C-alpha positions, 0 to 999 in steps of 0.5 A: 550840417551836411548838404543833401537829404533830410537830416533826421538826426538834427534836433532842430528839425524835430523842434520845428516839427513839434512847434506848431502843435501848442499853437493848433491846440490853442487855436482849436481850444479858442476857435473851435476847430472845423475838424477833418470831416471836410477831408472826405468830402474834398480829397482832391482839394485836401490833396492840393493844399497839403501835398501839391502846393507846398512841394510847388511852393517850396520849389519856387520860393526856396529852390528858385528864389531863395537860392537866387538871392543867397548867390546875389545878396551879401551873406548878413544874418540877423538872429541867423536869418539871411537877407535871402530868407527874409526876402524869399519869406516876404514874397511868400506871404505876399503870395498868400494875399490873393487867397487869405485875409491880410493877417493870415497871409502875414502869418505865413511869413514866420513858417516860411522863415523856418522853411528858409532856415532849413533850406540854407541848413541842408541845401536841399528841399526835402526838410522845407517840403516836409515841414511845409506838408506837415504845417499845412496838414495840421492846419487844414485838418483842423481848420478846414478850407 
């Protein structure tokens, strides 16, 4: 895979973009979605949750932490996941503990592995940022804050 800009021709990127759709549908059906009406009441908060936080978090967790770990940890992989990705994703999940119940904070570990996978695959932040924005957009548009 080439380094640099977002790889639109990468079929795995399209799989990752489609992956949350069944989960969102199941959660909406089971738990009842709040719906996007809250966005009109708090567009600034929505912009933070969907745009600003994903960009900042990807700069920190992928661009800084995971990149540093990639250079300093042995290049071992389990099921295609590097130790650097797993460690950065664990820190990412722990960082969500102050704002989320423990189970929801732990649940961000899996999407974080996806973001880290695409960071390593492209050696750029474009794909992780796009995925993070997309995942947050779907989640917060459906379930509110």
